[in-house]
MMTF fields as JSON, N, C-alpha, C and O atoms, coordinates in Angstrom:
{
  "mmtfVersion": "1.0.0",
  "mmtfProducer": "UNKNOWN",
  "numBonds": 303,
  "numAtoms": 304,
  "numGroups": 76,
  "numChains": 1,
  "numModels": 1,
  "chainsPerModel": [1],
  "groupsPerChain": [76],
  "chainIdList": ["A"],
  "bondAtomList": [4, 2, 8, 6, 12, 10, 16, 14, 20, 18, 24, 22, 28, 26, 32, 30, 36, 34, 40, 38, 44, 42, 48, 46, 52, 50, 56, 54, 60, 58, 64, 62, 68, 66, 72, 70, 76, 74, 80, 78, 84, 82, 88, 86, 92, 90, 96, 94, 100, 98, 104, 102, 108, 106, 112, 110, 116, 114, 120, 118, 124, 122, 128, 126, 132, 130, 136, 134, 140, 138, 144, 142, 148, 146, 152, 150, 156, 154, 160, 158, 164, 162, 168, 166, 172, 170, 176, 174, 180, 178, 184, 182, 188, 186, 192, 190, 196, 194, 200, 198, 204, 202, 208, 206, 212, 210, 216, 214, 220, 218, 224, 222, 228, 226, 232, 230, 236, 234, 240, 238, 244, 242, 248, 246, 252, 250, 256, 254, 260, 258, 264, 262, 268, 266, 272, 270, 276, 274, 280, 278, 284, 282, 288, 286, 292, 290, 296, 294, 300, 298],
  "bondOrderList": [1, 1, 1, 1, 1, 1, 1, 1, 1, 1, 1, 1, 1, 1, 1, 1, 1, 1, 1, 1, 1, 1, 1, 1, 1, 1, 1, 1, 1, 1, 1, 1, 1, 1, 1, 1, 1, 1, 1, 1, 1, 1, 1, 1, 1, 1, 1, 1, 1, 1, 1, 1, 1, 1, 1, 1, 1, 1, 1, 1, 1, 1, 1, 1, 1, 1, 1, 1, 1, 1, 1, 1, 1, 1, 1],
  "groupList": [{"groupName": "UNK", "atomNameList": ["N", "CA", "C", "O"], "elementList": ["N", "C", "C", "O"], "formalChargeList": [0, 0, 0, 0], "bondAtomList": [1, 0, 2, 1, 3, 2], "bondOrderList": [1, 1, 2], "singleLetterCode": "X", "chemCompType": "L-PEPTIDE LINKING"}],
  "groupTypeList": [0, 0, 0, 0, 0, 0, 0, 0, 0, 0, 0, 0, 0, 0, 0, 0, 0, 0, 0, 0, 0, 0, 0, 0, 0, 0, 0, 0, 0, 0, 0, 0, 0, 0, 0, 0, 0, 0, 0, 0, 0, 0, 0, 0, 0, 0, 0, 0, 0, 0, 0, 0, 0, 0, 0, 0, 0, 0, 0, 0, 0, 0, 0, 0, 0, 0, 0, 0, 0, 0, 0, 0, 0, 0, 0, 0],
  "groupIdList": [1, 2, 3, 4, 5, 6, 7, 8, 9, 10, 11, 12, 13, 14, 15, 16, 17, 18, 19, 20, 21, 22, 23, 24, 25, 26, 27, 28, 29, 30, 31, 32, 33, 34, 35, 36, 37, 38, 39, 40, 41, 42, 43, 44, 45, 46, 47, 48, 49, 50, 51, 52, 53, 54, 55, 56, 57, 58, 59, 60, 61, 62, 63, 64, 65, 66, 67, 68, 69, 70, 71, 72, 73, 74, 75, 76],
  "secStructList": [7, 7, 7, 2, 2, 2, 2, 2, 2, 2, 2, 2, 6, 6, 1, 7, 2, 2, 2, 2, 2, 2, 2, 2, 2, 2, 2, 2, 2, 2, 2, 2, 2, 2, 2, 2, 2, 2, 2, 2, 2, 2, 2, 2, 2, 2, 2, 2, 2, 2, 2, 2, 2, 2, 2, 6, 6, 1, 1, 7, 7, 7, 7, 2, 2, 2, 2, 2, 2, 2, 2, 2, 2, 2, 2, 7],
  "xCoordList": [28.223, 26.787, 25.729, 26.06, 24.414, 23.881, 23.079, 22.53, 22.782, 21.979, 20.343, 20.108, 19.523, 18.31, 17.193, 16.104, 17.714, 17.063, 17.282, 16.304, 18.82, 18.901, 18.515, 18.117, 18.662, 17.649, 16.645, 16.46, 15.362, 14.42, 14.244, 13.38, 14.97, 15.079, 15.462, 14.894, 16.626, 16.966, 15.603, 15.301, 14.901, 13.89, 12.899, 11.999, 12.743, 11.459, 11.896, 11.045, 12.685, 13.333, 13.291, 13.548, 12.833, 12.718, 11.21, 10.839, 10.381, 9.206, 8.592, 9.4, 7.516, 7.075, 6.41, 6.022, 6.402, 5.998, 4.75, 4.68, 3.649, 2.425, 2.666, 2.143, 3.374, 3.435, 4.541, 4.348, 5.35, 6.014, 5.36, 5.376, 4.334, 3.175, 2.426, 2.235, 2.031, 1.058, 2.104, 1.457, 3.128, 4.019, 4.476, 4.706, 4.594, 5.102, 3.434, 3.417, 2.616, 1.064, 0.874, 0.189, 1.307, 1.234, 1.926, 1.455, 3.213, 4.153, 3.868, 3.784, 3.704, 2.942, 1.909, 1.962, 0.94, -0.069, 0.073, -0.572, 1.067, 1.566, 2.468, 2.974, 2.658, 3.627, 2.541, 2.531, 1.734, 0.299, -0.358, -0.646, -0.54, -1.284, -0.391, -1.008, 0.491, 1.346, 1.695, 1.747, 1.919, 2.014, 0.707, 1.032, -0.576, -1.643, -1.946, -2.384, -1.683, -1.745, -0.58, -0.786, 0.483, 1.361, 1.113, 1.262, 0.751, 0.146, -1.036, -1.019, -1.883, -3.548, -3.449, -4.228, -2.629, -2.103, -1.348, -1.507, -0.611, -0.001, -0.753, -0.705, -1.581, -2.675, -3.65, -3.986, -3.931, -4.74, -4.518, -5.366, -3.184, -2.336, -1.918, -1.659, -1.813, -1.958, -3.128, -3.257, -4.09, -5.358, -5.757, -6.229, -5.456, -5.802, -4.873, -5.205, -3.689, -2.87, -3.443, -3.605, -3.785, -4.399, -5.436, -5.585, -6.415, -7.742, -7.297, -7.657, -6.05, -5.88, -5.635, -6.156, -4.495, -4.369, -5.314, -5.046, -6.282, -7.513, -8.49, -9.142, -8.618, -9.291, -8.602, -9.178, -7.323, -6.618, -6.497, -6.184, -6.642, -6.661, -5.08, -4.732, -4.294, -3.003, -2.798, -1.868, -3.774, -3.878, -5.464, -6.455, -5.454, -6.728, -7.403, -6.752, -8.335, -9.053, -8.931, -9.003, -8.806, -8.311, -9.694, -9.91, -10.508, -11.408, -11.064, -9.986, -11.907, -10.897, -10.603, -9.731, -11.533, -11.172, -9.755, -8.991, -9.518, -8.166, -7.303, -6.345, -7.355, -6.361, -5.966, -4.834, -7.11, -7.015, -6.502, -5.921, -6.754, -6.223, -4.551, -3.778, -4.005, -3.022, -1.906, -0.94, -2.49, -1.527, -1.838, -0.758, -2.654, -2.555, -1.139, -0.299, -1.191, -0.345, 1.379, 2.329, 1.405, 2.705, 2.84, 3.955, 2.015, 2.259, 2.899, 3.852, 2.355, 2.858, 4.238, 4.689],
  "yCoordList": [-16.974, -16.731, -16.158, -15.423, -16.69, -15.861, -15.241, -15.709, -13.437, -12.777, -13.246, -13.88, -12.95, -13.751, -12.795, -13.146, -11.675, -10.5, -10.904, -11.061, -11.516, -11.529, -12.668, -12.712, -13.428, -14.748, -14.908, -15.514, -14.261, -14.087, -13.132, -13.356, -12.2, -11.432, -12.277, -12.228, -13.021, -13.9, -14.929, -15.392, -15.183, -16.096, -15.525, -16.244, -14.475, -13.898, -13.413, -13.659, -12.96, -12.747, -13.931, -13.83, -15.118, -16.387, -16.789, -17.681, -15.703, -15.75, -15.424, -15.051, -15.506, -15.016, -13.747, -13.471, -13.084, -11.724, -11.388, -10.506, -12.238, -12.46, -12.671, -11.961, -13.564, -13.771, -12.584, -12.161, -12.332, -10.751, -10.067, -9.905, -9.188, -8.59, -8.732, -7.769, -9.85, -10.182, -10.154, -9.425, -10.436, -10.459, -8.964, -8.752, -7.996, -6.784, -6.296, -6.02, -6.351, -5.887, -6.228, -5.425, -7.334, -7.959, -7.181, -6.51, -7.083, -6.441, -5.105, -4.644, -4.405, -2.75, -2.992, -2.671, -3.628, -3.491, -3.574, -2.812, -4.653, -4.82, -3.773, -3.857, -2.544, -1.698, -0.661, -0.073, -0.481, 0.738, 0.314, 1.156, -1.136, -1.017, -1.006, -0.578, -1.237, -0.88, 0.653, 1.24, 1.18, 2.424, 3.383, 4.075, 3.382, 3.449, 3.845, 4.974, 2.789, 3.5, 4.216, 4.821, 4.212, 5.54, 7.086, 8.158, 6.885, 8.144, 9.012, 10.242, 8.392, 9.006, 9.702, 10.654, 9.548, 10.802, 11.504, 12.492, 11.886, 12.981, 13.86, 15.05, 12.712, 13.517, 14.532, 15.682, 13.854, 14.924, 15.668, 16.472, 15.582, 16.72, 17.907, 19.002, 17.707, 18.666, 19.151, 20.031, 18.473, 19.323, 20.386, 21.49, 19.821, 20.653, 21.904, 23.032, 21.616, 22.899, 23.719, 24.915, 23.271, 24.084, 24.985, 26.115, 24.151, 24.705, 26.341, 27.477, 25.649, 26.691, 28.265, 29.363, 27.745, 28.784, 29.74, 30.907, 29.209, 29.715, 30.442, 31.38, 29.864, 30.562, 31.711, 32.788, 31.69, 32.608, 33.544, 34.69, 33.354, 34.402, 34.835, 35.885, 33.767, 33.909, 33.576, 34.012, 32.792, 32.217, 32.823, 33.125, 32.879, 32.892, 31.696, 31.254, 31.321, 30.121, 30.167, 31.283, 29.321, 29.47, 29.029, 27.928, 29.289, 28.504, 27.274, 27.25, 26.263, 25.093, 25.075, 24.509, 25.796, 25.814, 26.765, 26.675, 27.686, 28.727, 27.453, 27.256, 26.914, 25.962, 24.851, 24.395, 24.491, 23.526, 23.999, 23.286, 25.238, 25.8, 25.993, 25.571, 26.544, 26.688, 25.216, 25.234, 24.111, 23.024, 22.644, 22.181, 22.426, 22.43, 23.344, 22.924, 24.451, 25.279, 24.933, 24.939, 24.658, 23.907, 22.56, 22.264, 21.739, 20.369, 20.796, 20.167, 21.796, 21.918, 22.048, 22.146],
  "zCoordList": [6.423, 7.157, 5.922, 4.991, 6.183, 4.638, 5.304, 6.302, 4.591, 5.122, 4.75, 3.721, 5.48, 5.236, 4.452, 3.998, 4.438, 3.415, 2.657, 1.925, 2.004, 1.02, 0.256, -0.908, 0.943, 0.45, 0.064, -0.992, 1.023, 0.263, -0.948, -1.795, -1.007, -1.985, -3.501, -4.592, -3.06, -4.504, -4.696, -5.796, -3.55, -4.049, -4.413, -4.847, -4.388, -4.84, -6.194, -7.048, -6.529, -7.85, -9.13, -10.33, -8.259, -9.224, -9.684, -10.448, -8.863, -8.755, -10.192, -11.043, -10.481, -12.256, -11.696, -10.561, -12.82, -12.439, -11.706, -10.85, -12.141, -11.55, -9.689, -8.83, -9.51, -8.344, -7.481, -6.341, -8.113, -7.552, -7.232, -6.012, -8.048, -8.122, -6.848, -6.105, -6.613, -5.767, -4.479, -3.728, -3.86, -3.075, -2.617, -1.426, -3.533, -3.581, -2.396, -1.196, -3.103, -2.859, -1.667, -1.034, -0.984, 0.517, 1.11, 2.028, 0.727, 1.77, 2.011, 3.149, 0.906, 1.046, 2.097, 3.284, 1.439, 2.41, 3.803, 4.523, 4.404, 5.463, 6.062, 7.181, 5.013, 5.847, 6.184, 7.266, 5.331, 5.305, 6.814, 7.665, 6.983, 8.305, 9.516, 10.492, 9.705, 10.712, 10.898, 11.979, 9.681, 9.834, 10.614, 11.579, 10.207, 10.157, 11.78, 12.002, 13.071, 14.064, 14.692, 15.744, 14.221, 14.28, 13.643, 14.23, 12.459, 11.912, 12.441, 12.409, 12.847, 13.569, 14.501, 14.551, 15.423, 16.41, 15.725, 16.441, 14.905, 13.896, 13.068, 12.76, 12.77, 12.022, 12.856, 12.574, 13.787, 14.517, 15.35, 15.738, 15.894, 16.453, 15.421, 15.921, 13.572, 12.833, 12.352, 11.501, 12.996, 12.331, 13.527, 13.258, 15.232, 16.086, 15.868, 16.234, 15.245, 15.25, 14.096, 14.341, 12.85, 12.001, 12.286, 11.819, 13.411, 13.449, 14.154, 13.845, 15.567, 16.458, 15.649, 15.845, 14.573, 13.619, 12.951, 12.662, 12.769, 12.004, 12.78, 12.321, 14.332, 15.122, 15.546, 15.391, 16.121, 16.256, 15.135, 15.457, 14.124, 13.015, 12.577, 12.035, 12.957, 12.48, 10.832, 10.154, 10.403, 9.502, 8.625, 9.29, 7.672, 6.863, 5.963, 5.016, 6.171, 5.639, 3.822, 3.308, 3.188, 1.695, 1.106, 1.612, 0.458, -0.434, -1.269, -1.862, -1.351, -1.679, -3.422, -4.082, -3.741, -5.55, -5.634, -6.595, -4.49, -4.725, -4.213, -4.961, -3.578, -3.139, -4.115, -4.278, -4.745, -5.802, -7.095, -7.913, -7.222, -8.313, -7.929, -8.789, -6.813, -6.421, -6.948, -7.711, -6.224, -6.109, -7.127, -7.496, -8.093, -9.912, -10.533, -11.329, -10.004, -10.728, -10.3, -11.083, -8.901, -8.663, -9.123, -9.552, -9.13, -9.986, -11.49, -11.948, -12.128, -13.644, -13.845, -14.986]
}
């Protein structure tokens, strides 16, 4: 019995590079759309948690320039 995923993969690999790129873009886009609804409540929860930490004094705010400088140095 054939595995449908392997069959699709085999057919997709026979497409031209341009066709494969278009297919890949559409597949990835479909994942992004599906996950947006799932992640929005999580981002809201994270934002509220961080706001609570700031308001309670548990953490100190960091100016944007300092945060960017730290991020840049970490990525080097």
